[in-house]
N, C-alpha and C positions, 0 to 999 in steps of 0.2 A: 224455277222452283220445282221440287220433286214432290208431287202430290201422293199422299198415301190414302187409300180408300179401304175402309174396313179395319176392324181391330186386329185381324191376323197380320195385315201388312205393317201396322204400327208396332205390334209386339215383336215381329220379326226384325224390323229395322232397329228397334231399341234393345233387342235381345233380352227382353223382360217378359214376365207373365202378364196376362190380362189383369189379374188382381192388382199387380204393382202399378200398371199404367192407370187403372181406374183410381187408385189411391193418389197417385201423382196429380191426376186431373182435379180431384177434390181438394187436396191439401197443399199442392205446390204450384198451382197455375200451369200445369203441363199444357202445351199448345195442341189441344185436340177438342173436337166438339161433334155432337151428333147433328147431321143435316139430313132431313127427311128419313130418319131412322137408321142412318149409316154413319159410323165413326169416320171422321175426316181429319187429316193433319198434313203436315208438310215437312220434308226432311230438313230444309234450311231453318225453319222455325224451331224444330227439335234440336238441331245443332246449336242454335243461338241459346236456347233454353238450357242445354247441357253446359255450355260455356259459362252462363250466368250462375248456375248452381255451383260450379267449380270455383269461380271467382268469389262468390259470396262465402263459400266454405273456407277458402284460403284466407280471405280478408278477415274473417272472424278469428282465425287462428294466429294471425300476426300480432305479436305483442311488442310494445315499445321496448327498446333495449335500454338497459341502465348505462349511464355514463361511466366510463372507466376513471375519469378524473373527478373523483369525489373530494369534496372539501371536508376537512376535519371539523367536528362539532366543538372541540375545545381548543383553545390556543396553545401553542407550544410553550413549554416552561423555559424561559430564557434567563435562568439564573447564571450569574458569572461567578467564577471561583477565584 
């Protein structure tokens, strides 16, 4: 595990601002917490969190495909001449 100690290390690893990281902690369960006054996190936990964010986003965008073999709603007209 790659420990990150302090908000600067966390923001550098994520390439995001402190405001963004703090918002993610509050709103998206970002894996970081304060321990004795210092922000702590872990690179593996952040990578897992990122993967889950991507999987969740992609999963919500996938829509079921319509079948190409549609049945007709009205029967064919079978008149003979």
